[in-house]
C-alpha positions in Angstrom: 145.7 87.3 64.4 146.8 84.9 67.1 150.1 84.5 65.3 150.6 88.3 65.2 150.0 88.7 68.9 152.3 85.8 69.6 155.1 87.4 67.6 154.5 90.8 69.4 154.6 89.0 72.8 157.9 87.2 72.0 159.4 90.6 70.8 158.4 92.4 74.0 159.8 89.5 76.1 163.1 89.7 74.2 163.3 93.4 74.7 162.6 93.2 78.4 165.1 90.4 79.0 167.8 92.3 76.9 167.1 95.5 78.8 167.3 93.8 82.2 170.6 92.1 81.2 172.0 95.4 80.0 171.0 97.1 83.2 172.6 94.3 85.3 175.9 94.6 83.4 175.9 98.4 83.7 175.4 98.2 87.5 178.3 95.8 88.0 181.6 97.4 88.9 183.5 97.9 85.6 187.2 97.4 85.3 189.3 100.5 84.4 191.0 100.6 81.0 194.3 101.2 83.0 194.5 99.2 86.2 194.1 101.2 89.4 196.7 100.7 92.1 195.5 99.4 95.4 197.9 98.9 98.4 196.8 96.4 101.1 198.6 96.0 104.4 197.9 92.8 106.2 198.8 91.2 109.5 198.9 87.4 109.8 198.5 86.8 106.0 197.1 83.3 106.6 193.7 84.8 107.4 193.9 86.8 104.2 193.3 83.7 102.1 190.7 85.4 99.9 193.1 88.1 98.9 196.0 85.7 98.4 193.9 83.6 96.1 192.5 86.6 94.2 196.0 87.9 93.6 197.4 84.5 92.5 194.5 83.6 90.2 194.4 87.0 88.6 190.9 88.1 89.9 192.3 91.5 90.9 193.8 92.1 87.5 190.6 90.9 85.8 188.7 93.6 87.7 191.1 96.3 86.8 193.3 96.4 89.9 197.0 96.4 90.4 197.3 95.2 94.0 200.4 95.4 96.2 200.3 93.4 99.5 202.4 94.5 102.4 202.9 91.9 105.2 203.1 92.7 108.9 203.5 90.4 111.9 200.3 91.7 113.5 197.2 93.6 112.4 198.2 96.5 114.6 201.2 97.1 112.3 198.9 96.9 109.2 196.4 99.4 110.6 199.2 101.8 111.6 200.5 101.6 108.0 197.0 102.4 106.7 196.5 105.4 109.0 200.0 106.7 108.2 198.8 106.9 104.6 201.0 104.1 103.2 198.1 101.8 102.3 194.5 102.0 101.0 193.3 99.0 103.0 194.5 97.1 106.1 193.5 93.7 107.4 193.3 93.0 111.2 191.0 91.4 113.7 188.1 93.4 115.1 189.8 93.8 118.5 192.5 95.8 116.8 189.8 98.3 115.8 188.3 98.3 119.3 191.7 99.1 120.8 192.8 101.6 118.2 189.6 103.6 117.3 190.3 105.9 120.2 193.7 106.7 118.7 192.4 106.7 115.1 188.8 108.1 115.1 188.9 108.1 111.2 189.4 104.3 111.1 186.6 102.7 109.1 185.4 99.1 108.6 184.0 98.1 105.2 183.9 94.3 105.4 185.1 91.0 106.9 187.0 88.4 104.9 187.2 85.5 107.4 185.8 84.2 110.6 188.2 82.1 112.7 188.6 79.9 115.8 192.4 79.5 115.9 193.6 81.2 119.0 195.1 78.8 121.6 197.1 78.9 124.9 200.2 76.8 124.6 202.0 76.0 127.9 205.1 74.2 129.0 204.4 71.0 131.0 207.7 71.4 132.9 206.3 74.5 134.5 203.4 72.5 136.0 200.7 73.8 133.6 198.5 70.9 132.6 195.1 72.6 133.2 193.8 76.1 133.0 193.9 76.8 136.8 197.6 76.1 136.7 198.2 79.4 134.8 197.8 81.3 138.1 201.1 82.8 139.1 202.7 82.0 135.8 204.1 84.2 133.0 202.1 84.4 129.8 203.3 86.0 126.6 200.8 87.8 124.3 200.9 90.4 121.4 199.6 93.7 122.8 196.4 95.2 121.4 195.4 92.0 119.6 192.6 89.6 119.6 194.8 87.2 121.7 195.0 89.7 124.5 191.2 89.9 124.8 190.8 86.1 124.7 193.5 85.8 127.4 191.4 88.0 129.8 188.2 86.2 128.9 189.8 82.8 129.3 191.2 83.6 132.7 187.9 85.1 133.9 186.0 82.0 132.8 188.5 79.8 134.7 188.3 81.9 137.9 191.7 83.6 137.5 192.2 87.4 137.8 194.3 89.0 135.1 196.5 90.4 137.9 197.3 86.8 139.0 199.4 86.2 135.9 202.5 88.0 134.7 201.8 89.3 131.2 204.6 89.9 128.8 203.8 91.8 125.6 205.8 90.4 122.7 205.6 90.2 118.9 204.5 86.8 117.6 208.1 85.7 116.5 209.5 86.8 119.8 206.7 85.2 121.7 207.4 81.8 120.0 211.1 82.0 121.0 210.3 83.1 124.5 208.1 80.0 125.3 210.3 77.6 123.4 213.5 78.7 125.3 211.6 78.8 128.7 211.7 82.6 129.3 207.9 82.4 129.5 205.7 79.7 130.9 203.0 79.9 128.3 201.7 82.0 125.4 198.3 82.8 123.9 198.5 83.2 120.2 196.8 82.5 116.9 197.9 80.0 114.3 200.4 79.1 112.9 202.4 80.3 115.9 200.6 78.0 118.4 201.3 75.1 116.0 205.0 76.1 115.8 205.4 76.2 119.6 203.7 72.9 120.1 205.8 71.3 117.4 209.1 72.6 118.8 208.2 71.6 122.4 206.7 68.3 121.5 205.6 66.3 124.5 206.6 69.2 126.8 203.6 71.2 125.7 199.9 71.3 126.3 197.5 73.3 124.0 194.2 74.7 125.2 191.6 76.2 122.9 191.1 79.8 124.1 188.1 81.2 122.2 185.4 79.0 123.7 183.5 79.0 120.4 183.5 82.8 119.9 184.8 83.5 116.4 186.9 86.5 115.6 186.6 88.5 112.5 189.3 89.4 110.0 188.3 92.8 109.0 189.0 95.2 106.1 189.8 98.6 107.4 190.2 101.8 105.5 189.9 105.6 105.8 187.1 108.0 104.9 189.0 109.6 102.0 189.4 106.2 100.3 185.7 105.5 100.7 184.8 109.0 99.3 187.4 109.2 96.5 187.6 105.5 95.3 184.2 103.9 95.4 184.6 102.2 92.1 188.0 100.7 93.2 186.5 99.4 96.4 183.5 97.8 94.5 185.9 96.1 92.1 188.0 95.0 95.0 185.0 93.2 96.6 184.0 91.8 93.3 187.5 90.1 93.0 187.1 88.7 96.5 183.7 87.3 95.7 185.2 85.5 92.7 188.1 84.2 94.9 185.6 82.9 97.4 183.7 81.0 94.6 187.0 79.6 93.4 188.0 78.4 96.9 184.7 76.7 97.3 185.2 74.7 94.1 188.9 74.1 94.3 189.8 73.4 98.0 193.1 71.5 97.3 194.4 74.1 94.8 193.5 76.9 97.3 195.3 75.2 100.1 198.4 74.9 97.8 198.2 78.7 97.1 198.1 79.5 100.8 201.0 77.2 101.6 203.1 78.7 98.8 202.2 82.3 99.7 202.7 82.0 103.4 205.2 79.2 103.5 203.3 76.9 105.8 203.6 73.1 106.1 200.9 71.0 104.4 199.9 69.1 107.6 199.3 72.4 109.4 197.2 73.9 106.6 195.0 70.8 106.5 194.6 70.8 110.3 193.2 74.4 110.5 191.4 74.8 107.2 188.0 74.0 108.6 188.6 76.4 111.5 188.5 79.3 109.1 185.4 80.4 107.2 186.6 82.5 104.3 183.8 84.7 103.0 183.0 88.4 102.5 180.4 89.7 105.0 179.3 92.4 107.4 177.4 90.7 110.2 175.4 92.2 113.1 177.3 89.7 115.3 180.4 91.8 114.6 178.9 94.7 116.5 178.1 92.4 119.4 181.7 91.1 119.5 183.2 94.6 119.4 180.9 95.8 122.2 181.8 92.8 124.3 185.5 93.5 123.8 185.1 97.2 124.6 183.3 96.3 127.9 186.2 94.0 128.7 188.8 96.8 128.0 186.8 99.3 130.1 186.5 96.9 133.1 190.3 96.2 133.0 191.2 99.9 132.7 192.8 99.3 129.2 191.1 102.4 127.7 190.2 105.9 128.7 186.7 105.3 127.5 184.1 104.9 130.1 181.2 104.1 127.8 181.1 101.5 124.9 181.4 103.5 121.6 178.7 103.3 119.0 180.6 101.1 116.5 177.9 101.6 113.8 179.5 105.0 113.2 182.8 103.3 112.2 181.3 100.9 109.7 180.6 101.8 106.1 178.3 99.3 104.3 178.2 101.0 100.9 181.2 99.4 99.1 180.2 95.8 99.9 176.5 96.6 99.5 177.2 97.7 95.9 178.5 94.2 95.0 176.7 91.8 97.3 173.8 93.3 99.4 173.0 89.8 100.8 176.4 89.8 102.6 175.5 92.9 104.6 173.4 92.1 107.7 174.1 95.2 109.8 171.1 96.7 111.5 171.1 100.5 111.3 
């Protein structure tokens, strides 16, 4: 009798385990028999390491996606491309969303793929800039509507300098590098690898100040409501591929660095120097909301927007695509 009950118990356990395993496999995003096309526009591709690794190692293809990556000098260009209907996703910092949501009310955030502390002020020593207070009365180049512009204002405020006390020149990253190196501008605030390039070319005639003060910026995944509505399976498989890329990067740091160097054409010493300043993982954090609200208040106080009140950014965030794949990565309070 005992043996009979033992056999029945084992049978029931096997059925339950098999059923749970089958349910788990069914709920995972399933690759399409024919790969779905997905176009991603990205600014500053260095921060898109998860995507570059996923593409190079075949994780997108494994998950039934045929991905095309379009590169832009800034996240603003990538988001414009998205909202013009030329891409399904766009990568840019959260400040780009803060500055463009008024223009693009249909802009949506579905995830973050990196958190970074790589924005610096690089100045020319021959212009007498050896400390933050020396920026007063000087010309500073910065890309418009970017994270660097926010950190410039924040950095000046923390050092007792009014934004009106500096001459701000809005330039694209490549033009900005050239402007400081040739002496047209006294300093620049910019993310890597452009700050590294300026410092290397100016050599001992440059001083670099960290500009973020420990406040990370987020490299966000933007999309449109029609993509969320019409392609939920594609977005789930996209995040599944990024999750696999993240695991690969955690286990294969040197190989991942080599992929980034190859894809973005960066020197090895630079990649090694900034690797730990970037945290590559897929997430949606409550701290993102706090950062965006802080940036919005700064824009309002500096008359850089027509808004008089901080928007409710929860309305621009869609948690469903990432929540389908990794609920633990979503920490947004509704």
